[in-house]
C-alpha positions, 0 to 999 in steps of 0.5 A: 562043750567045755572046750568050746567055752574055754576057747571063747573065754581065752579068745576074749582075753586074747582080744583084750590084749590086741588091737581090735577094730569095732564095726557093724554089719547087716547080712541078708541071705536067700536059701533054697533046698531042691529035693530030688528024692529021699537021698539027694538035695541041691542047696543053693543060696545067695546073699549080700552084706553091708557094713556101717548101718547099711551105708557101705557094701561089703560082700556078695555071695552065691553058692550051690552044693549037692548033698547025699543023705546017709541016714536019718541023722547024717549027710555029706555034701560038696559044692562051689561058692563065689564071693566078691569083696568091696573096697571103701569106694564101693568097687569090687577089688577082690573076688574068691572062688571057693570049692567046699566039702562038708559033713552034717550030723544032727541029734534030737533030744526032744525038744532040743535039736543039736547040729554039727557041721564040719566043712572044708573049703579051698579058697582061691582069691583074685584081685580085680583091677579096672573091673577085670579079674586078674590072674595069679590067685592066692590060695589057702584051706579053711576048716570050719566047725559049727555047733548049733542048738535049736529049741521050739519056743511056741507053736503058731498053729494048733493043728500044724506042728510045722508052724512054730517059732524056735530059738537057735544058739551056737558057735562056729570057729574057722581055721586057716591052713596052707603055705601062705598062712603064717600069722593068721592060722585063726580066721574067725569065730562066730557066736550065733543067737537067733530066732527061726519062724517056720510058717509051713514045712517049706518056708521059714525066716530067721533073724540072727545076731552074729558076734564075729571076731576075725583076724586081719592081714596085719599081725596083732589086729583083729575085727569084731563085728556085731552082725544082724543076719536075715535069712529066708529059706524055701524048700521045694520037693520034686521027688516022686515020693513027696 
């Protein structure tokens, strides 16, 4: 934790010495968890992102992955994501194909839940010209680590403990690697503060503030975005032991 705080302080000082562009973004994301049995779960999500107070389209993302539960606190998974990026005219000018692998670990120190997520991504970028995806992709790896604390704030029901409102606080850092990465080894950092409303064990909604600091293709220039992130999660259990 001390290392994380030191990194954030250093990052803030670093940003003050460089050119930083400020913007705002709005994200919406829908997540599903399809549980096959006590070990296997299919995670799927899709979302859309705007910027400048919903005036301009920024990105879309669809993603799916299969996860295996090692024990009560650890899981491994792998999947694939597809993203599209919009230019200032509102047209898609680039797409990304992104296989990924990850390891998750959670620990409960009542009432606080601590979650660690380690993710490796292989990112393939292709230009889009006249609405057609062109061959010849750029490629790089990206390493992601997210630390998230979640604590219940109050209950919504005196009889159902799954119905509650919780506070989440965390940070995620992303590092690039690969032959094509020269000046932008640091990709981005996300400082996350949010509220999670769980209406029952299978449905919840979250509203998160994401302070995102990201590098750009221009050396010495960075983007700082204030992001409002709305997420909806639905769990579906088709296991025989449900």
